[in-house]
MMTF fields as JSON, N, C-alpha, C and O atoms, coordinates in Angstrom:
{
  "mmtfVersion": "1.0.0",
  "mmtfProducer": "UNKNOWN",
  "numBonds": 335,
  "numAtoms": 336,
  "numGroups": 84,
  "numChains": 1,
  "numModels": 1,
  "chainsPerModel": [1],
  "groupsPerChain": [84],
  "chainIdList": ["A"],
  "bondAtomList": [4, 2, 8, 6, 12, 10, 16, 14, 20, 18, 24, 22, 28, 26, 32, 30, 36, 34, 40, 38, 44, 42, 48, 46, 52, 50, 56, 54, 60, 58, 64, 62, 68, 66, 72, 70, 76, 74, 80, 78, 84, 82, 88, 86, 92, 90, 96, 94, 100, 98, 104, 102, 108, 106, 112, 110, 116, 114, 120, 118, 124, 122, 128, 126, 132, 130, 136, 134, 140, 138, 144, 142, 148, 146, 152, 150, 156, 154, 160, 158, 164, 162, 168, 166, 172, 170, 176, 174, 180, 178, 184, 182, 188, 186, 192, 190, 196, 194, 200, 198, 204, 202, 208, 206, 212, 210, 216, 214, 220, 218, 224, 222, 228, 226, 232, 230, 236, 234, 240, 238, 244, 242, 248, 246, 252, 250, 256, 254, 260, 258, 264, 262, 268, 266, 272, 270, 276, 274, 280, 278, 284, 282, 288, 286, 292, 290, 296, 294, 300, 298, 304, 302, 308, 306, 312, 310, 316, 314, 320, 318, 324, 322, 328, 326, 332, 330],
  "bondOrderList": [1, 1, 1, 1, 1, 1, 1, 1, 1, 1, 1, 1, 1, 1, 1, 1, 1, 1, 1, 1, 1, 1, 1, 1, 1, 1, 1, 1, 1, 1, 1, 1, 1, 1, 1, 1, 1, 1, 1, 1, 1, 1, 1, 1, 1, 1, 1, 1, 1, 1, 1, 1, 1, 1, 1, 1, 1, 1, 1, 1, 1, 1, 1, 1, 1, 1, 1, 1, 1, 1, 1, 1, 1, 1, 1, 1, 1, 1, 1, 1, 1, 1, 1],
  "groupList": [{"groupName": "MET", "atomNameList": ["N", "CA", "C", "O"], "elementList": ["N", "C", "C", "O"], "formalChargeList": [0, 0, 0, 0], "bondAtomList": [1, 0, 2, 1, 3, 2], "bondOrderList": [1, 1, 2], "singleLetterCode": "M", "chemCompType": "L-PEPTIDE LINKING"}, {"groupName": "THR", "atomNameList": ["N", "CA", "C", "O"], "elementList": ["N", "C", "C", "O"], "formalChargeList": [0, 0, 0, 0], "bondAtomList": [1, 0, 2, 1, 3, 2], "bondOrderList": [1, 1, 2], "singleLetterCode": "T", "chemCompType": "L-PEPTIDE LINKING"}, {"groupName": "LYS", "atomNameList": ["N", "CA", "C", "O"], "elementList": ["N", "C", "C", "O"], "formalChargeList": [0, 0, 0, 0], "bondAtomList": [1, 0, 2, 1, 3, 2], "bondOrderList": [1, 1, 2], "singleLetterCode": "K", "chemCompType": "L-PEPTIDE LINKING"}, {"groupName": "GLN", "atomNameList": ["N", "CA", "C", "O"], "elementList": ["N", "C", "C", "O"], "formalChargeList": [0, 0, 0, 0], "bondAtomList": [1, 0, 2, 1, 3, 2], "bondOrderList": [1, 1, 2], "singleLetterCode": "Q", "chemCompType": "L-PEPTIDE LINKING"}, {"groupName": "ASN", "atomNameList": ["N", "CA", "C", "O"], "elementList": ["N", "C", "C", "O"], "formalChargeList": [0, 0, 0, 0], "bondAtomList": [1, 0, 2, 1, 3, 2], "bondOrderList": [1, 1, 2], "singleLetterCode": "N", "chemCompType": "L-PEPTIDE LINKING"}, {"groupName": "PRO", "atomNameList": ["N", "CA", "C", "O"], "elementList": ["N", "C", "C", "O"], "formalChargeList": [0, 0, 0, 0], "bondAtomList": [1, 0, 2, 1, 3, 2], "bondOrderList": [1, 1, 2], "singleLetterCode": "P", "chemCompType": "L-PEPTIDE LINKING"}, {"groupName": "VAL", "atomNameList": ["N", "CA", "C", "O"], "elementList": ["N", "C", "C", "O"], "formalChargeList": [0, 0, 0, 0], "bondAtomList": [1, 0, 2, 1, 3, 2], "bondOrderList": [1, 1, 2], "singleLetterCode": "V", "chemCompType": "L-PEPTIDE LINKING"}, {"groupName": "ASP", "atomNameList": ["N", "CA", "C", "O"], "elementList": ["N", "C", "C", "O"], "formalChargeList": [0, 0, 0, 0], "bondAtomList": [1, 0, 2, 1, 3, 2], "bondOrderList": [1, 1, 2], "singleLetterCode": "D", "chemCompType": "L-PEPTIDE LINKING"}, {"groupName": "ALA", "atomNameList": ["N", "CA", "C", "O"], "elementList": ["N", "C", "C", "O"], "formalChargeList": [0, 0, 0, 0], "bondAtomList": [1, 0, 2, 1, 3, 2], "bondOrderList": [1, 1, 2], "singleLetterCode": "A", "chemCompType": "L-PEPTIDE LINKING"}, {"groupName": "ARG", "atomNameList": ["N", "CA", "C", "O"], "elementList": ["N", "C", "C", "O"], "formalChargeList": [0, 0, 0, 0], "bondAtomList": [1, 0, 2, 1, 3, 2], "bondOrderList": [1, 1, 2], "singleLetterCode": "R", "chemCompType": "L-PEPTIDE LINKING"}, {"groupName": "SER", "atomNameList": ["N", "CA", "C", "O"], "elementList": ["N", "C", "C", "O"], "formalChargeList": [0, 0, 0, 0], "bondAtomList": [1, 0, 2, 1, 3, 2], "bondOrderList": [1, 1, 2], "singleLetterCode": "S", "chemCompType": "L-PEPTIDE LINKING"}, {"groupName": "LEU", "atomNameList": ["N", "CA", "C", "O"], "elementList": ["N", "C", "C", "O"], "formalChargeList": [0, 0, 0, 0], "bondAtomList": [1, 0, 2, 1, 3, 2], "bondOrderList": [1, 1, 2], "singleLetterCode": "L", "chemCompType": "L-PEPTIDE LINKING"}, {"groupName": "GLY", "atomNameList": ["N", "CA", "C", "O"], "elementList": ["N", "C", "C", "O"], "formalChargeList": [0, 0, 0, 0], "bondAtomList": [1, 0, 2, 1, 3, 2], "bondOrderList": [1, 1, 2], "singleLetterCode": "G", "chemCompType": "PEPTIDE LINKING"}, {"groupName": "CYS", "atomNameList": ["N", "CA", "C", "O"], "elementList": ["N", "C", "C", "O"], "formalChargeList": [0, 0, 0, 0], "bondAtomList": [1, 0, 2, 1, 3, 2], "bondOrderList": [1, 1, 2], "singleLetterCode": "C", "chemCompType": "L-PEPTIDE LINKING"}, {"groupName": "GLU", "atomNameList": ["N", "CA", "C", "O"], "elementList": ["N", "C", "C", "O"], "formalChargeList": [0, 0, 0, 0], "bondAtomList": [1, 0, 2, 1, 3, 2], "bondOrderList": [1, 1, 2], "singleLetterCode": "E", "chemCompType": "L-PEPTIDE LINKING"}, {"groupName": "HIS", "atomNameList": ["N", "CA", "C", "O"], "elementList": ["N", "C", "C", "O"], "formalChargeList": [0, 0, 0, 0], "bondAtomList": [1, 0, 2, 1, 3, 2], "bondOrderList": [1, 1, 2], "singleLetterCode": "H", "chemCompType": "L-PEPTIDE LINKING"}, {"groupName": "ILE", "atomNameList": ["N", "CA", "C", "O"], "elementList": ["N", "C", "C", "O"], "formalChargeList": [0, 0, 0, 0], "bondAtomList": [1, 0, 2, 1, 3, 2], "bondOrderList": [1, 1, 2], "singleLetterCode": "I", "chemCompType": "L-PEPTIDE LINKING"}, {"groupName": "TYR", "atomNameList": ["N", "CA", "C", "O"], "elementList": ["N", "C", "C", "O"], "formalChargeList": [0, 0, 0, 0], "bondAtomList": [1, 0, 2, 1, 3, 2], "bondOrderList": [1, 1, 2], "singleLetterCode": "Y", "chemCompType": "L-PEPTIDE LINKING"}, {"groupName": "PHE", "atomNameList": ["N", "CA", "C", "O"], "elementList": ["N", "C", "C", "O"], "formalChargeList": [0, 0, 0, 0], "bondAtomList": [1, 0, 2, 1, 3, 2], "bondOrderList": [1, 1, 2], "singleLetterCode": "F", "chemCompType": "L-PEPTIDE LINKING"}],
  "groupTypeList": [0, 1, 2, 3, 4, 1, 5, 6, 7, 8, 3, 9, 10, 9, 11, 11, 2, 9, 11, 3, 11, 12, 8, 13, 1, 1, 0, 14, 8, 9, 15, 14, 11, 7, 16, 11, 12, 6, 8, 5, 9, 6, 15, 14, 11, 9, 15, 3, 17, 12, 18, 4, 16, 3, 1, 11, 9, 1, 1, 8, 11, 4, 5, 12, 12, 9, 4, 15, 9, 6, 8, 3, 17, 6, 11, 11, 5, 12, 2, 17, 2, 14, 2, 16],
  "groupIdList": [1, 2, 3, 4, 5, 6, 7, 8, 9, 10, 11, 12, 13, 14, 15, 16, 17, 18, 19, 20, 21, 22, 23, 24, 25, 26, 27, 28, 29, 30, 31, 32, 33, 34, 35, 36, 37, 38, 39, 40, 41, 42, 43, 44, 45, 46, 47, 48, 49, 50, 51, 52, 53, 54, 55, 56, 57, 58, 59, 60, 61, 62, 63, 64, 65, 66, 67, 68, 69, 70, 71, 72, 73, 74, 75, 76, 77, 78, 79, 80, 81, 82, 83, 84],
  "secStructList": [7, 7, 7, 7, 1, 1, 2, 2, 2, 2, 2, 2, 2, 2, 2, 2, 2, 2, 2, 2, 2, 1, 7, 3, 3, 2, 2, 2, 2, 2, 2, 2, 1, 7, 7, 1, 7, 2, 2, 2, 2, 2, 2, 2, 2, 2, 2, 6, 6, 7, 3, 3, 3, 3, 3, 3, 3, 3, 3, 3, 3, 7, 6, 6, 1, 7, 3, 3, 3, 3, 3, 3, 3, 3, 3, 3, 3, 3, 3, 7, 7, 7, 7, 7],
  "xCoordList": [126.479, 127.397, 128.031, 127.339, 129.348, 130.066, 129.986, 130.271, 129.599, 129.446, 130.756, 131.301, 131.256, 132.454, 132.068, 130.933, 133.032, 132.709, 133.3, 134.072, 132.944, 133.338, 132.074, 131.034, 132.143, 130.914, 130.329, 129.107, 131.171, 130.671, 129.983, 128.929, 130.561, 129.923, 128.58, 127.618, 128.509, 127.252, 126.213, 125.034, 126.644, 125.704, 125.178, 123.979, 126.066, 125.618, 124.615, 123.605, 124.882, 123.992, 122.631, 121.603, 122.61, 121.346, 120.556, 119.345, 121.241, 120.58, 120.005, 118.872, 120.764, 120.262, 119.039, 118.06, 119.094, 117.921, 116.715, 115.6, 116.905, 115.805, 115.231, 114.014, 116.111, 115.642, 114.914, 114.063, 115.227, 114.526, 113.076, 112.232, 112.795, 111.443, 110.64, 109.409, 111.332, 110.657, 111.517, 112.62, 111.0, 111.72, 112.112, 111.445, 113.22, 113.752, 114.33, 115.11, 113.958, 114.521, 115.811, 116.12, 116.543, 117.762, 117.444, 118.171, 116.355, 115.942, 115.682, 116.12, 114.959, 114.655, 115.926, 116.085, 116.82, 118.058, 118.907, 119.524, 118.937, 119.71, 119.127, 119.859, 117.81, 117.218, 116.856, 116.99, 116.408, 116.005, 117.189, 117.253, 118.131, 119.235, 120.572, 121.568, 120.594, 121.806, 122.937, 124.085, 122.573, 123.538, 123.57, 122.639, 124.605, 124.669, 125.041, 124.514, 125.952, 126.388, 125.656, 126.229, 124.4, 123.576, 124.041, 124.148, 124.312, 124.699, 125.95, 125.966, 126.995, 128.158, 127.82, 128.354, 126.942, 126.564, 125.798, 126.018, 124.89, 124.154, 125.128, 125.017, 126.067, 127.065, 127.837, 128.053, 128.248, 128.971, 128.105, 128.561, 126.858, 125.961, 125.76, 125.671, 125.691, 125.534, 126.796, 126.784, 127.885, 129.095, 130.018, 130.737, 130.013, 130.855, 130.099, 130.698, 128.776, 127.995, 126.939, 126.319, 126.732, 125.85, 124.357, 123.564, 123.945, 122.533, 121.895, 122.467, 120.72, 120.01, 119.188, 118.003, 119.847, 119.193, 119.0, 119.969, 117.752, 117.433, 117.139, 116.681, 117.408, 117.211, 116.098, 116.105, 115.159, 114.068, 114.246, 114.822, 113.773, 113.811, 112.403, 111.4, 112.371, 111.077, 111.293, 112.395, 110.25, 110.379, 109.981, 109.17, 110.568, 110.257, 110.433, 111.213, 109.707, 109.818, 110.937, 111.05, 111.757, 112.749, 112.082, 110.938, 112.772, 112.145, 111.679, 110.786, 112.261, 111.838, 110.632, 110.142, 110.149, 108.97, 109.242, 108.304, 110.501, 110.823, 110.868, 111.314, 110.4, 110.368, 111.721, 112.285, 112.227, 113.507, 113.392, 112.633, 114.146, 114.27, 115.265, 116.368, 114.893, 115.735, 115.695, 114.867, 116.606, 116.598, 115.754, 115.752, 115.048, 114.332, 114.959, 115.001, 115.434, 116.117, 115.183, 114.461, 115.206, 114.34, 115.209, 115.962, 115.101, 115.802, 114.961, 113.824, 115.512, 114.812, 115.504, 116.664, 114.796, 115.421, 116.539, 116.567, 117.433, 118.503, 119.713, 119.761, 120.695, 121.959, 121.881, 121.146, 122.625, 122.692, 123.401, 124.468, 122.781, 123.397, 123.504, 122.506, 124.728, 124.992, 124.398, 124.493, 123.783, 123.233, 124.39, 125.356, 124.283, 125.351, 124.947, 125.705],
  "yCoordList": [-6.588, -6.28, -4.929, -3.938, -4.904, -3.657, -2.793, -3.247, -1.553, -0.645, 0.099, 0.724, 0.031, 0.748, 1.692, 1.689, 2.495, 3.502, 3.171, 3.957, 2.028, 1.706, 1.463, 1.141, 1.612, 1.388, -0.007, -0.156, -1.033, -2.395, -2.553, -3.183, -1.991, -2.045, -1.348, -1.834, -0.212, 0.523, -0.279, -0.267, -0.984, -1.83, -2.957, -3.235, -3.622, -4.698, -4.187, -4.84, -3.027, -2.417, -2.112, -2.426, -1.506, -1.185, -2.467, -2.52, -3.485, -4.737, -5.406, -5.887, -5.436, -6.05, -5.316, -5.945, -3.995, -3.205, -3.479, -3.584, -3.598, -3.894, -5.286, -5.468, -6.274, -7.635, -7.754, -8.63, -6.91, -6.911, -6.447, -6.729, -5.739, -5.291, -6.326, -6.284, -7.261, -8.3, -8.74, -8.233, -9.688, -10.274, -9.192, -8.166, -9.451, -8.48, -9.243, -10.176, -8.859, -9.502, -8.812, -7.705, -9.492, -8.921, -7.591, -6.608, -7.586, -6.39, -5.202, -4.076, -5.498, -4.445, -3.91, -2.7, -4.809, -4.378, -3.528, -2.55, -3.899, -3.12, -1.716, -0.726, -1.644, -0.361, 0.498, 1.721, -0.105, 0.665, 0.972, 2.038, 0.021, 0.146, 0.479, 0.681, 0.538, 0.85, -0.15, 0.233, -1.443, -2.516, -3.357, -4.122, -3.235, -3.996, -5.444, -6.337, -5.686, -7.038, -7.569, -7.641, -7.936, -8.352, -9.703, -9.855, -10.666, -11.999, -11.978, -12.663, -11.225, -11.162, -10.558, -11.003, -9.557, -8.972, -9.996, -10.096, -10.765, -11.808, -12.859, -13.29, -13.264, -14.256, -13.775, -14.541, -12.539, -11.973, -11.959, -12.341, -11.52, -11.497, -12.897, -13.066, -13.875, -15.267, -15.792, -16.204, -15.769, -16.483, -15.72, -16.34, -14.409, -13.62, -13.196, -13.038, -13.009, -12.487, -13.452, -13.199, -14.549, -15.607, -15.39, -16.135, -14.374, -14.128, -15.233, -15.668, -15.678, -16.771, -16.193, -15.896, -16.047, -15.499, -16.645, -17.274, -16.919, -17.985, -17.386, -16.249, -18.163, -17.707, -18.535, -19.766, -17.819, -18.425, -17.936, -16.869, -18.679, -18.234, -17.773, -18.416, -16.646, -16.095, -15.309, -15.305, -14.65, -13.782, -12.366, -12.18, -11.388, -9.975, -9.159, -9.514, -8.073, -7.139, -6.145, -5.614, -5.897, -4.851, -3.497, -3.471, -2.385, -1.081, -0.912, -0.107, -1.65, -1.571, -2.444, -2.434, -3.199, -4.013, -5.438, -6.159, -5.859, -7.245, -8.143, -7.738, -9.357, -10.344, -11.077, -11.471, -11.255, -11.949, -12.91, -12.667, -14.016, -14.905, -14.253, -13.898, -14.091, -13.426, -14.209, -15.099, -13.85, -14.403, -13.494, -12.271, -14.124, -13.395, -13.834, -15.025, -12.886, -13.179, -12.919, -11.922, -13.849, -13.777, -13.97, -14.94, -13.039, -13.148, -13.936, -13.561, -15.036, -15.902, -15.821, -15.416, -16.207, -16.217, -17.265, -18.208, -17.097, -18.058, -17.79, -16.836, -18.655, -18.569, -19.341, -20.323, -18.901, -19.559, -20.911, -21.006, -21.948, -23.258, -23.675, -23.775, -23.913, -24.28, -25.646, -26.555, -25.803, -27.075, -28.012, -27.595, -29.238, -30.216, -31.109, -31.998],
  "zCoordList": [37.498, 36.411, 36.687, 36.923, 36.655, 36.877, 35.635, 34.527, 35.829, 34.693, 34.45, 35.361, 33.225, 32.824, 31.7, 31.224, 31.286, 30.283, 28.911, 28.362, 28.367, 27.001, 26.204, 26.778, 24.889, 24.089, 24.272, 24.297, 24.399, 24.568, 25.906, 25.988, 26.958, 28.277, 28.261, 28.854, 27.586, 27.483, 26.717, 27.072, 25.657, 24.894, 25.749, 25.738, 26.502, 27.387, 28.389, 28.65, 28.954, 29.954, 29.343, 29.943, 28.16, 27.484, 27.193, 27.412, 26.706, 26.367, 27.622, 27.604, 28.68, 29.92, 30.457, 30.858, 30.464, 30.93, 30.051, 30.563, 28.738, 27.841, 28.082, 28.075, 28.296, 28.548, 29.878, 30.038, 30.808, 32.094, 31.935, 32.786, 30.845, 30.544, 29.776, 29.776, 29.118, 28.318, 27.156, 26.95, 26.402, 25.263, 24.263, 24.134, 23.557, 22.593, 21.414, 21.604, 20.195, 19.003, 18.589, 19.029, 17.741, 17.184, 16.479, 16.623, 15.725, 14.99, 15.967, 15.73, 17.06, 18.037, 18.691, 18.857, 19.056, 19.701, 18.757, 19.18, 17.492, 16.515, 16.328, 16.32, 16.178, 15.84, 17.055, 16.998, 18.132, 19.333, 20.244, 20.857, 20.325, 21.277, 20.632, 21.326, 19.289, 18.536, 18.84, 19.06, 18.845, 19.045, 17.779, 17.528, 16.99, 15.752, 15.981, 15.316, 16.924, 17.24, 18.474, 19.561, 18.298, 19.422, 19.993, 21.21, 19.134, 19.585, 20.469, 21.492, 20.121, 21.013, 22.387, 23.403, 22.422, 23.725, 24.569, 25.776, 23.926, 24.634, 25.162, 26.31, 24.338, 24.747, 25.962, 26.901, 25.958, 27.108, 28.359, 29.436, 28.221, 29.377, 29.948, 31.164, 29.095, 29.54, 30.199, 31.359, 29.442, 29.835, 30.783, 31.566, 30.729, 31.647, 32.893, 33.957, 32.773, 33.891, 34.411, 35.444, 33.705, 34.179, 34.015, 34.59, 33.234, 33.058, 32.217, 31.217, 32.623, 31.967, 30.819, 30.962, 29.689, 28.496, 27.523, 27.098, 27.167, 26.223, 24.862, 24.755, 23.825, 22.443, 21.785, 21.813, 21.203, 20.418, 18.988, 18.773, 18.024, 16.625, 16.227, 16.538, 15.534, 15.125, 13.826, 13.278, 13.339, 12.178, 12.612, 13.519, 11.945, 12.248, 10.983, 10.099, 10.91, 9.781, 10.057, 11.162, 9.049, 9.199, 8.894, 8.44, 9.133, 8.873, 7.433, 7.168, 6.504, 5.092, 4.77, 3.64, 5.755, 5.563, 5.101, 4.76, 5.083, 4.692, 5.92, 6.993, 5.739, 6.795, 6.888, 5.867, 8.097, 8.307, 9.467, 10.406, 9.411, 10.558, 11.5, 11.085, 12.764, 13.758, 15.066, 15.26, 15.944, 17.298, 18.188, 18.044, 19.099, 20.137, 21.464, 21.774, 22.226, 23.488, 24.642, 24.667, 25.62, 26.783, 28.027, 28.12, 28.983, 30.238, 31.206, 31.495, 31.717, 32.67, 34.023, 34.108, 35.083, 36.407, 36.486, 35.695, 37.418, 37.648, 36.8, 36.023, 36.964, 36.216, 34.906, 34.799, 33.928, 32.625, 32.777, 33.382, 32.215, 32.166, 30.713, 30.0, 30.291, 28.916, 28.622, 29.447, 27.45, 27.034, 26.665, 26.027, 27.06, 26.786, 25.645, 25.259]
}
């Protein structure tokens, strides 16, 4: 992935580095990585850069202690293949 100096490029870069360390929920990406629009960044990493990022559904506590249904993103080996 070519690194450029725009906020969106920086968000994609932070998210990819985080996913290389392990699974990351929407909540974690928002609060730890300061990415409010996580789904669009995942979409770009998949469709523009070919990263094989899979989405699982789970629950997570927000900082206020409330439980929410969220996406958990997992980076897998290989290229992303869209489900038909």
